[in-house]
C-alpha positions as CSV (number, residue, x, y, z in Angstrom):
1,X,-80.6,59.9,55.4
2,X,-82.7,60.3,58.6
3,X,-85.8,58.5,59.4
4,X,-89.4,59.5,58.9
5,X,-92.7,59.5,60.8
6,X,-94.5,56.2,59.7
7,X,-96.8,55.4,62.5
8,X,-100.2,56.2,63.9
9,X,-101.9,55.4,67.2
10,X,-99.6,53.8,69.8
11,X,-96.3,54.4,67.6
12,X,-94.4,57.4,67.0
13,X,-91.6,58.2,64.7
14,X,-89.9,61.2,63.2
15,X,-87.9,62.1,60.4
16,X,-88.2,61.9,56.5
17,X,-87.4,59.7,53.5
18,X,-85.8,60.8,50.3
19,X,-87.3,59.7,47.2
20,X,-84.2,60.6,45.1
21,X,-82.1,57.9,46.7
22,X,-81.8,54.8,44.5
23,X,-80.6,52.5,47.4
24,X,-82.3,52.3,50.7
25,X,-80.3,52.8,54.0
26,X,-78.8,49.6,55.2
27,X,-80.1,47.0,52.7
28,X,-80.3,46.2,49.1
29,X,-83.4,47.3,47.2
30,X,-85.6,44.5,46.0
31,X,-87.6,45.8,43.0
32,X,-89.9,42.8,42.6
33,X,-90.7,42.7,46.4
34,X,-91.4,46.4,46.3
35,X,-93.8,45.9,43.5
36,X,-95.6,43.3,45.5
37,X,-95.8,45.3,48.5
38,X,-97.1,48.2,46.9
39,X,-99.6,46.3,45.0
40,X,-100.8,44.8,48.2
41,X,-101.2,48.1,49.9
42,X,-102.8,49.8,46.8
43,X,-105.7,47.3,46.2
44,X,-106.4,46.8,50.0
45,X,-106.2,50.5,51.2
46,X,-106.8,52.9,48.2
47,X,-110.4,51.5,47.3
48,X,-111.5,51.9,50.9
49,X,-110.2,55.5,50.9
50,X,-111.8,56.3,47.6
51,X,-115.0,55.1,48.7
52,X,-115.0,57.3,51.8
53,X,-113.9,60.2,49.7
54,X,-116.7,59.5,47.1
55,X,-119.3,59.6,50.0
56,X,-117.8,62.7,51.3
57,X,-117.8,64.7,48.2
58,X,-121.4,63.4,47.1
59,X,-122.8,64.3,50.6
60,X,-121.4,67.8,50.4
61,X,-122.4,68.6,46.9
62,X,-125.7,66.7,46.6
63,X,-127.5,69.8,47.7
64,X,-126.8,71.1,44.3
65,X,-128.8,68.2,42.7
66,X,-131.5,68.7,45.3
67,X,-131.8,72.4,44.4
68,X,-133.0,72.0,40.9
69,X,-135.4,69.3,41.9
70,X,-137.3,71.5,44.3
71,X,-135.4,71.8,47.6
72,X,-135.8,75.7,47.7
73,X,-139.4,75.7,47.2
74,X,-140.1,72.9,49.7
75,X,-138.4,74.4,52.6
76,X,-139.3,78.2,51.6
77,X,-135.9,79.6,51.3
78,X,-134.6,82.3,48.7
79,X,-131.3,82.2,46.8
80,X,-129.6,84.2,49.6
81,X,-130.7,81.8,52.2
82,X,-129.7,78.9,50.1
83,X,-126.1,80.4,49.5
84,X,-125.9,80.8,53.3
85,X,-126.8,77.1,53.8
86,X,-124.0,76.3,51.5
87,X,-121.6,78.7,53.1
88,X,-122.0,77.7,56.6
89,X,-120.7,74.2,55.8
90,X,-117.2,75.6,55.5
91,X,-116.1,77.4,58.7
92,X,-116.8,74.3,60.8
93,X,-115.2,72.1,57.9
94,X,-112.1,74.2,58.2
95,X,-112.2,74.5,62.1
96,X,-112.2,70.7,62.6
97,X,-109.3,69.9,60.2
98,X,-106.1,70.5,62.3
99,X,-107.7,69.3,65.7
100,X,-108.9,66.2,63.7
101,X,-105.5,65.3,62.6
102,X,-104.2,65.4,66.1
103,X,-107.0,63.4,67.5
104,X,-106.4,60.8,64.9
105,X,-102.8,60.3,66.2
106,X,-104.3,59.2,69.5
107,X,-107.4,57.4,68.5
108,X,-106.0,55.7,65.3
109,X,-107.2,56.1,61.7
110,X,-109.0,52.6,61.9
111,X,-111.3,54.1,64.4
112,X,-111.5,57.8,63.6
113,X,-112.0,57.7,59.7
114,X,-114.9,55.2,60.0
115,X,-116.5,57.2,62.9
116,X,-116.3,60.5,61.0
117,X,-117.8,58.7,58.0
118,X,-120.6,57.3,59.8
119,X,-121.3,60.5,61.6
120,X,-121.6,62.7,58.5
121,X,-123.7,60.0,56.8
122,X,-126.4,60.4,59.8
123,X,-126.2,64.1,59.3
124,X,-126.7,63.8,55.5
125,X,-130.0,61.7,56.4
126,X,-131.1,64.6,58.5
127,X,-130.8,66.9,55.5
128,X,-133.7,64.8,54.1
129,X,-136.0,65.9,56.8
130,X,-135.3,69.7,57.1
131,X,-138.4,71.9,56.9
132,X,-137.0,75.4,57.2
133,X,-134.1,77.6,56.7
134,X,-133.1,77.2,60.4
135,X,-132.8,73.5,60.3
136,X,-130.9,73.6,56.8
137,X,-128.3,75.8,58.1
138,X,-127.8,74.0,61.5
139,X,-127.5,70.6,59.7
140,X,-125.1,71.8,57.0
141,X,-123.0,73.3,59.7
142,X,-122.7,70.2,61.5
143,X,-122.0,68.2,58.4
144,X,-119.0,70.5,57.8
145,X,-117.6,69.7,61.3
146,X,-117.9,65.8,60.7
147,X,-116.4,65.9,57.2
148,X,-113.6,68.4,58.1
149,X,-111.3,65.7,59.3
150,X,-111.5,63.2,56.5
151,X,-109.3,64.5,53.6
152,X,-106.3,65.9,55.9
153,X,-106.5,62.6,57.8
154,X,-106.2,60.5,54.6
155,X,-103.3,62.4,53.3
156,X,-101.5,61.9,56.7
157,X,-102.6,58.3,56.9
158,X,-101.1,57.6,53.3
159,X,-97.7,59.2,54.3
160,X,-97.3,56.2,56.9
161,X,-97.4,53.7,54.1
162,X,-95.9,55.4,50.9
163,X,-92.8,57.2,50.0
164,X,-92.9,60.8,49.1
165,X,-92.6,60.2,45.3
166,X,-95.5,57.6,45.6
167,X,-98.0,60.0,47.2
168,X,-99.4,61.9,44.2
169,X,-100.5,58.8,42.4
170,X,-102.4,57.3,45.4
171,X,-103.8,60.7,46.4
172,X,-104.8,61.0,42.8
173,X,-106.7,57.6,42.7
174,X,-108.8,58.4,45.7
175,X,-109.1,62.1,44.7
176,X,-110.6,60.9,41.3
177,X,-113.5,60.0,43.4
178,X,-114.5,63.7,43.5
179,X,-114.8,63.8,39.7
180,X,-116.5,60.4,39.8
181,X,-118.9,61.9,42.5
182,X,-120.1,64.3,40.0
183,X,-120.9,61.8,37.4
184,X,-122.0,59.2,39.9
185,X,-123.7,61.8,42.0
186,X,-125.8,63.0,39.0
187,X,-127.0,59.5,38.1
188,X,-127.6,58.5,41.7
189,X,-129.7,61.8,42.1
190,X,-131.5,61.2,39.2
191,X,-132.5,57.7,40.3
192,X,-133.3,58.5,44.0
193,X,-135.4,61.5,43.2
194,X,-137.6,59.3,41.2
195,X,-138.8,57.5,44.6
196,X,-140.7,60.4,45.5
197,X,-143.1,61.8,46.1
198,X,-143.6,58.7,48.5
199,X,-144.4,58.4,52.2
200,X,-145.1,62.0,52.5
201,X,-141.7,63.0,51.2
202,X,-140.6,64.8,48.0
203,X,-138.1,63.1,45.7
204,X,-135.3,65.5,46.6
205,X,-135.4,64.3,50.1
206,X,-134.7,60.7,49.2
207,X,-131.2,61.8,47.7
208,X,-130.2,62.8,51.2
209,X,-131.7,60.0,53.0
210,X,-130.7,57.1,50.9
211,X,-127.2,58.6,50.2
212,X,-126.7,58.9,54.0
213,X,-127.6,55.4,54.6
214,X,-125.1,54.4,52.0
215,X,-122.4,56.6,53.6
216,X,-123.1,55.0,57.2
217,X,-122.6,51.4,55.7
218,X,-119.3,52.5,54.0
219,X,-118.1,54.0,57.2
220,X,-118.9,50.7,59.3
221,X,-117.3,48.6,56.4
222,X,-114.2,50.8,56.5
223,X,-113.8,49.9,60.1
224,X,-113.0,46.1,59.1
225,X,-110.8,46.9,56.2
226,X,-108.4,49.7,57.0
227,X,-105.2,48.8,58.8
228,X,-103.6,51.3,61.4
229,X,-100.0,50.9,60.4
230,X,-97.7,48.5,58.3
231,X,-97.3,46.5,61.4
232,X,-101.0,45.8,61.8
233,X,-101.7,44.9,58.2
234,X,-103.1,41.6,57.8
235,X,-102.4,41.2,54.1
236,X,-98.5,41.4,54.4
237,X,-96.2,38.7,55.5
238,X,-93.6,39.4,58.1
239,X,-91.0,39.6,55.4
240,X,-93.1,42.0,53.4
241,X,-93.7,44.2,56.5
242,X,-90.1,44.4,57.3
243,X,-89.4,45.4,53.7
244,X,-92.1,48.1,53.8
245,X,-90.6,49.5,56.9
246,X,-87.1,49.6,55.5
247,X,-88.5,51.4,52.4
248,X,-89.7,54.2,54.6
249,X,-86.4,54.2,56.6
250,X,-88.3,53.6,59.8
251,X,-86.5,54.1,63.1
252,X,-87.3,53.7,66.6
253,X,-86.8,57.3,67.6
254,X,-89.8,58.7,69.6
255,X,-91.2,62.1,68.4
256,X,-92.8,63.8,71.3
257,X,-95.4,66.6,70.7
258,X,-93.6,69.9,70.5
259,X,-95.3,73.3,69.8
260,X,-92.3,74.3,67.9
261,X,-93.1,71.9,65.3
262,X,-96.6,73.3,64.9
263,X,-95.1,76.8,64.6
264,X,-92.8,75.6,62.0
265,X,-95.6,74.3,60.0
266,X,-97.7,77.4,60.5
267,X,-94.9,79.7,59.5
268,X,-93.8,77.8,56.6
269,X,-93.9,80.0,53.2
270,X,-94.5,76.9,51.0
271,X,-97.7,76.1,53.0
272,X,-99.1,79.5,52.3
273,X,-98.1,79.7,48.7
274,X,-99.7,76.3,47.8
275,X,-102.5,76.6,50.3
276,X,-103.6,79.9,48.6
277,X,-103.2,78.4,45.2
278,X,-105.2,75.3,46.3
279,X,-108.0,77.8,47.6
280,X,-108.4,79.2,44.1
281,X,-108.5,75.7,42.7
282,X,-111.1,74.6,45.1
283,X,-113.2,77.7,44.5
284,X,-113.5,76.3,40.9
285,X,-114.2,72.7,42.1
286,X,-116.7,73.5,44.7
287,X,-118.6,76.1,42.3
288,X,-118.4,73.5,39.4
289,X,-119.9,70.7,41.6
290,X,-122.5,72.9,43.3
291,X,-123.7,74.7,40.3
292,X,-122.9,72.6,37.1
293,X,-126.6,71.1,37.2
294,X,-127.9,74.7,37.3
295,X,-125.7,75.7,34.5
296,X,-126.6,73.0,32.3
297,X,-130.2,73.4,33.0
298,X,-130.0,77.0,32.0
299,X,-128.3,76.1,28.9
300,X,-131.4,74.3,27.9
301,X,-129.6,71.2,26.8
302,X,-132.1,69.2,28.8
303,X,-135.9,69.2,28.5
304,X,-136.3,69.0,32.4
305,X,-134.0,69.1,35.6
306,X,-133.9,65.3,35.7
307,X,-132.3,65.1,32.2
308,X,-130.0,68.0,33.2
309,X,-128.5,65.5,36.0
310,X,-127.5,63.1,33.1
311,X,-125.7,65.8,31.1
312,X,-123.3,66.6,34.3
313,X,-121.9,63.0,33.9
314,X,-119.7,63.3,30.9
315,X,-117.3,66.1,31.9
316,X,-116.7,64.5,35.3
317,X,-115.9,61.3,33.7
318,X,-113.5,62.6,31.3
319,X,-111.9,64.6,34.1
320,X,-111.5,61.4,36.2
321,X,-109.5,59.8,33.6
322,X,-106.9,62.7,33.1
323,X,-106.8,63.1,37.0
324,X,-105.3,59.7,37.3
325,X,-102.9,60.1,34.2
326,X,-101.5,63.5,35.7
327,X,-101.1,61.7,38.9
328,X,-99.1,58.9,37.5
329,X,-96.9,61.5,35.6
330,X,-96.5,63.5,38.7
331,X,-95.0,60.6,40.6
332,X,-93.0,59.2,37.6
333,X,-91.2,62.6,37.3
334,X,-91.2,63.5,41.1
335,X,-92.8,66.8,40.2
336,X,-95.6,68.5,41.7
337,X,-95.8,72.4,41.1
338,X,-94.2,72.2,37.8
339,X,-97.0,69.7,36.5
340,X,-99.6,72.1,37.6
341,X,-98.1,75.0,35.6
342,X,-99.3,72.8,32.6
343,X,-102.6,71.5,34.0
344,X,-104.0,74.9,35.3
345,X,-104.0,76.6,32.0
346,X,-106.3,73.9,30.5
347,X,-108.9,75.0,33.0
348,X,-108.1,78.7,32.4
349,X,-108.7,78.4,28.8
350,X,-112.1,76.6,29.5
351,X,-113.1,79.5,31.9
352,X,-111.9,82.2,29.7
353,X,-113.9,80.9,26.6
354,X,-117.1,80.0,28.5
355,X,-117.0,83.7,30.1
356,X,-117.4,85.2,26.7
357,X,-119.2,82.6,24.5
358,X,-123.0,82.6,24.2
359,X,-123.4,79.4,22.1
360,X,-124.6,76.5,24.2
361,X,-122.6,73.9,22.6
362,X,-119.5,75.8,22.9
363,X,-120.2,76.4,26.7
364,X,-120.9,72.8,27.4
365,X,-117.8,71.8,25.6
366,X,-115.7,74.2,27.9
367,X,-117.0,72.4,30.9
368,X,-114.6,69.5,29.9
369,X,-111.6,71.6,30.0
370,X,-112.8,73.3,33.2
371,X,-113.3,70.1,34.9
372,X,-110.2,68.4,33.7
373,X,-107.9,71.4,34.5
374,X,-109.0,72.0,38.0
375,X,-109.4,68.2,39.0
376,X,-106.1,67.2,37.5
377,X,-104.4,70.0,39.5
378,X,-105.3,68.5,42.9
379,X,-103.3,65.5,43.3
380,X,-100.0,67.3,42.8
381,X,-100.9,70.3,45.2
382,X,-102.4,67.9,47.8
383,X,-99.3,65.9,48.1
384,X,-96.8,68.9,47.7
385,X,-96.7,69.9,51.3
386,X,-96.5,66.5,52.7
387,X,-93.8,65.8,50.3
388,X,-91.8,68.8,51.7
389,X,-92.5,68.5,55.3
390,X,-90.9,66.1,57.6
391,X,-91.6,65.6,61.4
392,X,-94.9,64.1,62.1
393,X,-96.4,67.2,63.9
394,X,-95.1,69.6,61.1
395,X,-96.5,67.4,58.4
396,X,-99.8,67.0,60.3
397,X,-100.0,70.9,60.8
398,X,-99.2,71.6,57.2
399,X,-101.6,69.1,55.7
400,X,-104.5,70.2,57.8
401,X,-103.8,73.9,57.3
402,X,-103.4,73.6,53.6
403,X,-106.7,71.9,53.3
404,X,-108.3,74.3,55.8
405,X,-107.2,77.4,54.0
406,X,-108.1,75.9,50.6
407,X,-111.5,74.9,51.7
408,X,-112.4,78.6,52.3
409,X,-112.9,78.4,48.7
410,X,-116.4,77.2,49.7
411,X,-117.3,80.6,50.7
412,X,-116.6,81.9,47.2
413,X,-118.4,79.2,45.5
414,X,-121.5,79.7,47.6
415,X,-122.1,83.1,46.5
416,X,-120.6,83.7,43.1
417,X,-123.1,81.8,40.9
418,X,-126.2,84.0,41.7
419,X,-129.6,83.6,40.0
420,X,-129.3,87.1,38.4
421,X,-126.2,86.0,36.4
422,X,-128.1,83.2,34.6
423,X,-128.1,82.0,32.1
424,X,-124.5,82.7,30.9
425,X,-123.0,83.4,34.5
426,X,-120.3,85.6,32.9
427,X,-119.1,87.4,36.0
428,X,-119.2,84.2,37.8
429,X,-117.0,82.4,35.4
430,X,-114.6,85.4,35.4
431,X,-114.2,85.4,39.1
432,X,-112.9,81.7,38.8
433,X,-110.8,82.6,35.9
434,X,-109.1,85.3,37.9
435,X,-108.5,83.0,40.8
436,X,-107.0,80.3,38.6
437,X,-104.6,82.8,37.0
438,X,-103.4,83.8,40.5
439,X,-103.1,80.1,41.4
440,X,-100.7,79.7,38.4
441,X,-98.5,82.6,39.6
442,X,-98.5,81.3,43.2
443,X,-97.4,77.8,42.1
444,X,-94.8,79.4,40.0
445,X,-93.6,81.3,43.0
446,X,-93.4,78.2,45.2
447,X,-91.5,76.2,42.5
448,X,-88.9,78.9,42.5
449,X,-88.8,79.0,46.3
450,X,-88.2,75.2,46.5
451,X,-85.5,75.4,43.9
452,X,-83.8,78.2,46.0
453,X,-83.9,76.0,49.2
454,X,-82.3,73.1,47.2
455,X,-79.7,75.4,46.0
456,X,-79.0,76.6,49.5
457,X,-78.7,73.2,50.9
458,X,-76.3,72.3,48.1
459,X,-74.2,75.2,49.0
460,X,-74.0,74.4,52.7
461,X,-76.5,76.9,54.2
462,X,-78.3,74.3,55.9
463,X,-75.0,72.4,57.3
464,X,-76.3,73.2,61.0
465,X,-79.3,71.1,60.5
466,X,-77.4,67.9,59.4
467,X,-79.0,64.9,61.1
468,X,-81.8,66.9,62.5
469,X,-84.3,64.3,61.3
470,X,-86.6,66.9,59.5
471,X,-87.0,68.8,56.3
472,X,-84.2,71.2,57.3
473,X,-81.6,68.4,56.7
474,X,-79.4,69.1,53.8
475,X,-80.0,65.6,52.4
476,X,-83.8,66.3,52.4
477,X,-84.4,67.8,48.8
478,X,-87.6,69.6,48.2
479,X,-89.8,68.3,45.6
480,X,-90.4,71.0,42.9
């Protein structure tokens, strides 16, 4: 089996690792030592990434909490202008993703990820002082630019510590922060808004100011906690580091930057199938995160907007549990798209029922299915391209492009839940329902395509790439 890229700043490698091999190349597998190494990396790295991602998702969706607490009235904007303020976040977010991954290769994740976190924390604070439509839009655009590099950077970063069949669980653990952000974000918004009016500032402004300060602190903290590479870890012994390197079939081969690898990533059919499906899923996630407080408020479950924040907590908490369980199952079975063929229908049922029901209790119950189905689908789709791409620069390209394309779902989310659709939002729910049905078909097509590639490799159609050190190698099997 050929080698894989497993280094960041100052170290370059290329190739891939095969999760289907029971014995690592050149040495006997030590299961006890592997468990110890994985445990060390899990509890030292994953909590830091989960914390950063929690801050990221809270800081991009807290505007939904601020909306029902008076943001629009205070800065004198209408629904259309509010939607533009939401929407402008995404072009800069998308545009910064691929360049950010390439910059991280040079600057190191230990510096780049904390820097991005502190920067968007500062910008989140600025949202607490906006006075007009212009300043609201400008700060949201800059916030998107700062946040854009985090998720693709974290996915790429994890691929330098874990094997392909170990990624979905790890991504699932930190991505659970998105569902927790809904639960925690609602509680936090409720508490912070109670500070105001104070110091000449309304309550909703303290949501941005305090959450921004917390994010800056988390960014600074992560600088001291994140290692750059396996070699730079302080929590592994020399023997454990050697074992971790062998697990990843590391080599001393240097991979220089080549545009051909970037082109291979861009023109990869798997990328476009999974990225388009992910776009549909994120359309649901973003609209859910941005408008759930409004939806619940309109259902009259709560007596006031502050109580509505509390009702948003429970669906997210349930989704968080199932997201982790699905991620564990995805890694255990070494399946990605196949798992999603079962998780997406859960959300589809939820959106189908809520789009026709007029009973508030049924509608609220469906938010549990909606959240569970869409959030649980993310770890498999997010790790799928990384699993099936080898060569650092192709993997960096596909990871960033997939997330960039998918985050265009923010445009959809910003405009479909219009005030005139309240209180039932039928047409809005139907749009997400259609997108999720399309996502299911795209995932099915990608599973079939990956199966075809594996069959072609078995039949010798990729023999010319044997020993190539990338995903075209016949021994590199696509994860379905």
